[in-house]
N, C-alpha and C positions, 0 to 999 in steps of 0.2 A: 546449821549448823547446830549440834546439839548444848543446849543449853541444861543446866545441873541442875535444875530445878522443872523440867521438864523428864520425870523417872524416862522413859522410855523412847523418849528422844534418837539417843544412841544407838537403837538397838534399829530405831527405826531409819537411822541414816544410813547405820552397817548394811543393812536388806537392799540401801540405794546404791550402794558403792557397788554390791555384790553384781542384782541387776543387772547394772551398765558393763560391766564385766562379761557377767554371763550371757544374757541375750542385747546383744548390739544389733539383731535385726530386728528386734523390737523396738521402737520411740521410748526414749528415756521421756522425754514427756505423760507417754501413758503411763508409765508406774506414778509420778509424780499428781498427775491429776490421782488415779485412783486411790493413792496416799492419802492426800484432802480429803478426796469426798471419804474416806471412815477414817481419818484421825480421831476424829471426838472420842472413839472408842478404847483409845490408847492417853486419853486428858488421867491425869494422876488420881483424879476419885472415880473414874470407871475402871481402873482396874486396882486399887486396894484389894481389893480380897484375893487377885493373883498373882503367882508366882511369877518370876522373871522366865522360867521353862513355858510357864500358861502363857502368857501374854507372847513372847516368840508362837508360839504354838497357832496360836488364835495369827497371827498378824501374818506367815507364812499361807495359813489357811483363805483369808483376805486376798492376799494379795495372788495368790493361784485361781479365786476364783473372779477376779476380779479383770485380769489379763489372760487373755490364752497361749497357750505356749511356755506358762510358768508352771514348771514340775514345783510340786508343793512341800516334796522329799528334800530338795535338793538346795531348795531355799532356804526352809528350816533347818538343816545342815548348814546352809553358809555363815546363820546369828550365828553360831558356835564358833566358825572356822578363824582363825589365829591370822586369819592372810588383811579383811575384812576390820578386824580388831585392831593392827598394827595401824594400816590407812587410817581409819576411822582416828585414833590418837592422835600421830600426827599431826592430822590436820586440824583438830583440836587444840594440839598442842602450840599449832601456831596460832592459828586465830589468837588464843588466852592471850599467848606472848604480842599478839596487835592488841591489844583491852577491846579482841570483840565481846559484847557484853549482851547483844543481841540481836536478831535477824527481823528486817535484812539489814546487812552490813555490808557497804559498798565501800572498798579500797583502789588507791590509786600508786603504783610501789610502796607499799606497804605502809603510806598514812589515807588515815577515817575518809571519804566523804561526804562533809556534813550537810545534811539531808536530802542525799541523792535518793533514796529510798520515792521520793518522790516524783522523782524526775522522767519527764516521757519522751518519747524521742529525737526531738530537737532540743529536750535542753541538754541528752547526755550529744549528740551531734553537734553540738556547742560548747559543751565541757571539753571533749578529748578533743576537739578542733581547736584546745589551744593549748594541745601541747604537740601537734604536727605540725610540719611547715609546708598544711598548704597558705597558698594562694586567697580572696578573697574571689579571685578570678573562675573556681574551679566549682564543677556544678556539682548538685547531690551524690552525683552518683560517686561521681569521683574522692568527694566527703567520705562517703561508705566505704569505698572501698582502701581509700589511708586509714581510715580508723581501725577497721575489719584488719589489715595487716598491721596496723599497731599493737591490734589485744591478742590475733594467734602471737607475735613475738614476747608483748607482757608473758602470758600465760605459760609461752616455752620455757623463759630465765625464770620462772618464780616459780 
């Protein structure tokens, strides 16, 4: 979620949206790991002497160098596309309307879950388990399957 005080966050997120659509054969986690690996190059202080087109040029080059199979020119062009921009704006506006002011922020049915950024897997299972109709006798695999089905349904509706 690009926060307004991270000047380049919006562009980095646009790149992520494009990557996810254009390169489904490459793990999105690989993209995220790569971007987190060089994100310091895009902090506000590190880019004060660069124009936005220069930031986009550097970002496309970094992604193409870090991830085999990414075409630098295609990725760079996507950073100026209206498709990625509209998708990003809609998501950002939704987050702002739900009072998202930092990351990570977790929500369930549009309600922010306080403290969820520190949840481990067991805490997530416990938390989400209370919103399912599971009985105590079910085993962990049943609980995980029920929660997965719940999340799929939730994200399909939102």
